[in-house]
N, C-alpha and C positions, 0 to 999 in steps of 0.2 A: 249828349251834348247837343240834338235836337236839328244834330247836320241829315240835308239827305244821305240816302245808301246807294247801292245795287248790293246784293251779294252775290254771287254764282256760286252755285252747286255746294249749297246751303245744309250742312247738316239737321237734322231734327229729330227727337223721339216724344215721348208724352206715353201717359198708360192712359189710353179709350177704351171702355168696357171691359178693364179688367186683364189689356193686353197690351204687351209694351208695344208700342208702333214706332216704326223707324224709316229713315228717309233723308232722302236727298235732293233737296227745290231745284230745278234751272236757274232760278230767277229771283232775288226778292228784295222786295222797293221800299224799304226803311225808307220813314221820318223819326226823330231820335227811338223810343218804344209806343211806334204807331206802322203796322204793316198798313204799309197799302196797297202791295202785289201780289200777287204767289204769280209765275208767269212756266207755264210749262213748256218742253216742248215733244211733241212728238211725233213719229215720221213711218207712214203710209205710203201706198200706193191709191188709197184709197181717203178722201179727208172729211173721216164722218170722226166724232165724238160718239165713247164707244161709255157706257158705265164706269168704269174700272179708267180711266181719265179721271170726269170727275168728278170722282171720289177717293182721285190720293192727291187733291188740291183742296177738297174739303177737307183730308187730312190733317194736310202740310199746314190748313189754315186752325187746324183745333191746335198742332202742336208748340203755332205761334202766341195759342193761348195761352198755349199751357206752361211757356214760358215765361210769361206777363207782359210780352205783347198787347197790344187794342186790337182790335180790329172790326174795331166802330163801323167803320168807311173799309174796310180790306177789301178786293178785285180781285177775282179767280181769270187767269186766262190763258186757256190754252191750244196753240197753235199746231197745230197741222202738216206737217211737210213733206213732199216725197221726201222718199229712200236715199239718201245718199246726201241729199241734201249741207251743208257745211252752217249751221249758226253760226254765225260773222259777229263783230260787238257793233256795226249798220244796220243789220239786218233786226237780231234781239230789239233795237233803240227804234227802228223803225215797228213793231210788232209791238214793241211796252209801246209804244206816241200812237199808234191805232185802240186800243187795245186803254188808253185811258182815252181816246177823246169818243169811242163807245158808251164809255163806265158815261161819261160828260152827260152823253143825252139823254139822261135818266132811267141811268137800270135802276131800277130799285126790287127791296127781299119781297115782297108783294106786285110787283107788277103782272095782272094778268094773263097777259100774250106769250099764245100755248111757245115752248121747248119749237125748237127747232137742230135738230138734226142729233136729241137725246134719245137714245132709244130707252122701250125701260129696263129695268124696272127705276131708272130716275123721271119722278114723274116733278110737278110742277117749279121749273127751276126757268129763274129767267136768263134768256138765253136773244144772242144778238149774237148772229155769223155774220165778220167778214168775208165773202167771198171774193179773193186773186187771187193773182196766176198766180202767184210763187207760195199759199197757203192759206189754210183754214181757221180759220179765227172764232173760239166761242169765249165771251167774258160775258157772267157774274157774279153780282154779289154775295159778299159769305152769307150764313146764313146758318146758327151753333146747331136750332134747332136740322134745320134738314143733312147740314153735317156729319150730326148723334145717328140723324135717321139712315140716312148711306153706308155711315161709319158700321153703325149695329149691322145693315144689310151681309157687304163683305167678311166683315169681323166673321154673323152664324157659319160663314160659310169658312172661311180663311183656318176656325175653329172642329168644323165635322158638327156643324149643330143644324146644317141643311146640306141636302144636295146641290151640287152645283144643275141653275140654269143654261139652256138653251138659249144659241147665239145668234143672229141673221150672218154672223161673219164666216167663211167659207178662212181664212188666215185665220183662225180663232180656232177654228176646228181640225185645222191641219196640225198647230201649234200644243193643244189640247193633249194632258196627260191620262184623263181620263179619258179622251177617245183612242187613245195609240194603247190603250188596257180594253178598247172596245169593250167598252162601259157604255161608251150612248148609243143611246138609242132614238136620237135627232140629229145624227149628224148631218151638213153642211160637205162637208171635202173629205176622204178619207187622213189620215194620219199620215206626217210625216217619216 
């Protein structure tokens, strides 16, 4: 009917690069068959944007495309909140509002500004970081070409076609099964 709708914990799936990718998006804003925003919440003691966060929201964009939604105006937002923080409807609405404001200030898929907070191998993201007491927020426009590239990078690892790459995050090293098997030569921390 073309009405605005916010879906919480929306299940999505699609075939991408010959692999069935499945996920559950924290929040998706739709207006009819047009996807407006994918909002994902991450919880960490460090307010950083990791490649896996970016690939996750990009995958949701690709899955929305595969499900017949228009994504030409889709905005991705990743909010990183402190561990243990509850996401109330009020907080989610405030973060959504701030992401919409950031997007309205001129984000574009071809913006040449350097990314902030996005470690390699994610290159060329159009990102603005909104620093607040309670959360870090990254907002960028959906780009099918970038999503295809980044999903290809992730799927190459998931399908065993490339080796894992090192991280600068001690927390990710502690939780990594590759590190736990003592197969990592560049670990930043012992495994849990």
